[in-house]
C-alpha positions in Angstrom: 2.0 5.9 3.7 3.7 9.1 2.6 6.7 8.8 0.4 9.9 10.8 0.6 11.6 10.7 -2.7 12.6 12.8 -5.7 10.4 15.3 -7.4 10.7 18.4 -9.6 10.5 20.5 -6.5 12.9 18.6 -4.3 12.4 16.1 -1.4 9.5 16.4 1.0 9.0 15.2 4.5 5.6 14.8 6.0 4.5 13.4 9.3 1.3 11.4 10.0 -1.3 12.4 12.6 -2.1 9.9 15.2 -4.0 6.8 14.4 -6.8 7.7 16.8 -7.5 11.1 15.2 -7.7 9.4 11.8 -10.3 6.9 13.0 -12.4 9.6 14.5 -12.3 11.7 11.3 -13.0 8.7 9.1 -16.0 7.7 11.1 -17.8 10.7 9.6 -17.8 8.6 6.3 -18.9 11.5 4.1 -16.8 14.5 3.5 -16.9 17.6 1.4 -13.9 16.3 -0.6 -15.9 13.9 -2.6 -15.4 10.7 -0.6 -18.3 8.4 0.2 -17.9 5.3 2.3 -20.4 2.6 1.7 -20.8 1.7 5.4 -19.0 2.0 8.7 -19.2 -1.8 9.3 -18.8 -4.1 6.3 -18.8 -7.9 6.0 -15.5 -9.3 4.8 -16.4 -12.4 2.8 -13.0 -13.7 1.9 -10.8 -13.4 -1.3 -12.9 -13.3 -4.5 -12.2 -15.4 -7.6 -9.8 -14.1 -10.3 -11.6 -11.9 -12.8 -14.5 -11.0 -10.5 -16.1 -7.6 -10.0 -14.9 -4.8 -12.4 -12.3 -7.1 -13.9 -15.1 -9.0 -15.8 -15.2 -6.3 -18.5 -11.4 -5.7 -18.6 -8.3 -7.5 -19.8 -5.5 -8.7 -17.5 -2.3 -6.7 -18.1 -0.2 -7.7 -15.0 -0.4 -11.0 -13.1 2.1 -11.9 -10.4 1.9 -15.0 -8.3 4.7 -16.4 -6.1 5.6 -19.9 -7.1 9.0 -21.4 -6.3 11.4 -20.4 -3.5 12.6 -16.9 -4.5 11.3 -13.6 -5.5 11.3 -12.9 -9.3 13.7 -9.9 -9.4 12.9 -9.2 -13.0 9.4 -8.1 -11.8 10.0 -7.0 -8.2 12.4 -4.4 -6.7 12.9 -4.5 -3.0 13.5 -0.8 -2.3 12.1 2.6 -3.4 13.4 3.6 -6.9 15.2 6.6 -5.7 17.5 4.6 -3.4 21.1 4.4 -4.8 22.1 1.2 -3.0 19.0 -1.0 -2.7 20.9 -4.1 -1.6 21.9 -2.2 1.6 18.2 -1.6 2.3 16.1 1.5 2.7 13.2 3.0 4.6 10.4 5.6 4.0 11.8 8.8 5.4 8.4 10.5 4.7 7.0 8.7 7.8 8.8 9.9 10.9 7.3 7.1 13.0 8.6 4.3 10.7 10.8 2.0 12.8 11.8 -0.6 10.2 14.7 -0.7 7.7 13.6 -2.6 4.7 16.0 -5.4 3.6 15.8 -7.7 0.5 16.4 -10.7 2.8 13.0 -10.0 4.5 11.1 -10.8 1.2 10.7 -14.5 1.2 8.7 -16.9 -1.0 7.2 -20.2 0.1 3.9 -22.1 -0.4 2.8 -19.9 -3.3 3.0 -16.8 -1.0 5.2 -13.7 -0.8 6.0 -13.1 2.9 7.1 -9.6 3.9 8.6 -10.4 7.3 9.4 -8.0 10.2 11.9 -9.0 12.8 13.0 -7.2 15.9 16.8 -6.9 15.9 19.2 -3.9 15.6 19.5 -3.2 11.8 22.0 -0.8 10.3 20.6 1.9 8.1 20.8 5.6 7.5 19.0 8.8 8.1 17.5 10.8 5.2 20.8 12.8 5.1 22.8 9.6 4.8 24.2 9.5 8.4 24.4 6.1 10.1 21.3 5.1 12.0 20.3 1.8 13.7 16.7 0.7 13.4 14.9 -1.5 15.9 13.4 -3.7 13.2 14.1 -5.0 9.7 11.2 -5.8 7.3 10.3 -6.3 3.7 8.8 -4.4 0.8 8.4 -4.8 -3.0 7.6 -2.5 -5.9 6.9 -2.9 -9.6 8.7 0.3 -10.5 11.3 -1.4 -12.8 8.8 -3.7 -14.5 5.3 -2.3 -14.7 3.4 1.0 -14.4 0.0 1.9 -15.7 -2.6 4.6 -16.1 -6.2 3.7 -15.1 -7.4 0.2 -14.3 -8.4 -2.2 -11.6 -5.9 -3.5 -9.0 -6.7 -6.6 -7.1 -4.4 -8.0 -4.4 -5.1 -11.1 -2.4 -3.3 -10.6 0.9 -3.2 -11.8 4.6 -2.5 -9.0 7.1 -0.7 -9.9 10.3 -3.0 -8.0 12.6 -0.3 -7.9 15.3 0.5 -4.9 17.5 2.8 -2.4 15.9 2.5 -3.9 12.4 1.8 -1.5 9.5 1.0 -3.4 6.2 0.2 -1.3 3.2 -0.7 -1.6 -0.5 -0.3 1.6 -2.5 0.5 3.4 -5.8 3.1 6.0 -6.5 3.8 8.0 -9.7 6.3 6.7 -12.2 8.0 10.1 -12.4 8.7 9.9 -8.6 6.9 13.2 -7.9 4.8 13.4 -4.7 1.9 13.8 -4.5 -0.2 12.1 -5.8 -0.3 8.8 -3.9 -3.2 6.3 -3.6 -3.2 4.0 -0.6 -5.3 0.9 -1.4 -5.0 -0.5 2.1 -3.2 0.4 5.3 -3.7 -1.4 8.6 -2.3 -0.5 12.0 -2.0 -3.8 13.8 -5.7 -4.5 14.1 -7.9 -7.3 12.6 -11.1 -5.4 12.2 -10.4 -2.6 9.7 -8.1 -0.7 7.4 -7.7 2.8 5.9 -7.9 4.1 2.4 -6.2 7.4 1.5 -5.7 9.6 -1.5 -3.1 12.4 -1.6 -3.0 15.1 -4.3 -1.9 18.6 -4.9 -4.1 21.7 -5.4 -3.0 25.3 -5.7 0.6 24.3 -4.8 -0.5 22.6 -1.6 -0.7 18.9 -0.7 -4.1 17.7 0.3 -5.5 14.3 1.3 -8.7 12.5 2.1 -9.0 9.3 4.1 -11.7 6.8 5.2 -11.5 4.1 7.8 -13.3 0.8 6.8 -14.3 -1.2 9.8 -15.2 -4.9 9.3 -17.3 -7.3 11.2 -14.9 -10.1 10.2 -11.4 -10.9 11.3 -9.1 -9.6 8.5 -6.1 -11.3 10.1 -7.9 -14.6 10.1 -7.5 -15.4 6.4 -7.1 -14.2 2.8 -8.9 -11.2 1.5 -9.1 -9.2 -1.7 -8.2 -5.6 -1.6 -9.1 -3.7 -4.7 -8.9 -0.3 -6.4 -10.7 0.8 -9.5 -8.9 3.9 -10.9 -10.8 5.7 -13.6 -10.7 9.3 -15.0 -12.1 11.5 -12.2 -12.9 8.7 -9.8 -11.4 6.1 -7.4 -13.3 3.2 -5.9 -12.0 0.9 -3.2 -13.1 -2.7 -2.8 -12.9 -5.4 -0.1 -13.6 -8.9 -1.2 -15.4 -7.7 -4.3 -17.6 -5.2 -2.5 -17.4 -1.4 -2.8 -16.4 0.2 0.5 -15.2 3.7 -0.5 -15.6 6.0 -3.5 -14.0 9.3 -4.4 -14.8 11.6 -7.3 -12.8 14.8 -8.3 -10.8 16.5 -11.0 -7.6 15.8 -9.1 -7.5 12.0 -9.7 -4.1 11.2 -11.3 -3.9 10.8 -15.0 -0.3 9.6 -15.4 1.4 6.3 -14.9 1.8 4.8 -11.4 3.5 1.7 -10.0 2.5 -0.7 -7.3 4.1 -1.1 -3.8 3.6 -3.4 -0.9 5.4 -3.2 2.5 5.2 -4.2 6.1 6.1 -1.1 8.1 6.5 -1.0 11.9 4.8 1.8 13.7 5.5 0.9 17.4 6.5 -2.0 19.6 5.8 -5.1 17.5 5.9 -8.8 17.6 9.0 -10.3 16.0 8.5 -12.3 12.9 5.2 -10.6 11.9 4.4 -11.6 8.3 2.4 -9.8 5.7 1.4 -12.4 3.1 0.6 -11.7 -0.5 -0.8 -14.5 -2.7 -1.3 -12.6 -6.0 -1.3 -9.1 -7.6 -3.5 -8.6 -10.7 -4.0 -5.5 -12.6 -6.7 -5.1 -15.3 -7.3 -2.4 -17.9 -10.1 -1.6 -20.3 -10.2 -3.6 -23.5 -10.9 -0.3 -25.4 -7.9 1.8 -24.3 
């Protein structure tokens, strides 16, 4: 994901390279930017127990589950924080290939799960300049901007990706001050069931930079629930899948200011209607000795 929002230097628009180019680049696994991937093919073992892995030595500071029949709006917002009329929906103008307009009605709760649902039908939205625009799909997103942000810690999300053609589920962090970069993408998936991408965006010498790794799995990620994790520490980022380290990054540019959590189901191309990105829980832990 790349966000288009407010910052001290105005709005920005950035376009993604093609998915194929990213997969080829990520297959190198080790780059000069400080990223080390633990293996091109990893085994996805299924969602881990609460408090496992790095969380054992930390305290739980945010815990969201999805009981009942509706989204807890005191915790979750359904659009980006810079949107003036969130009830009318929004989209991420920072991604020129995003085909979905996010609507609150596409965030549904049932069976203890938050479902971010994408449907194919003409949906009225706007361009980045505010002009009317019709989108081919509607879909769902949530953020903790209005309720919770944090600096350093371990994020653990139990989720079920759709794995359907054209779907673009993502779990990510953005800065509380709405500047961009930085941005940390915990997980992005482009309609496949055998892998996902991790990405970190930052700024250096007045220029935006990024590093990305593609994690390919031997298991079917769309076939069940999995834990997607990020350990954010001063000078380092470590990504986890089902409690196992898959990518690490070290560098002086790791963010040191508050960030908030987002989840969305974007649409990148022709997609199956009623694709659903399920989220069972979001837990965030921090050191007991902050």
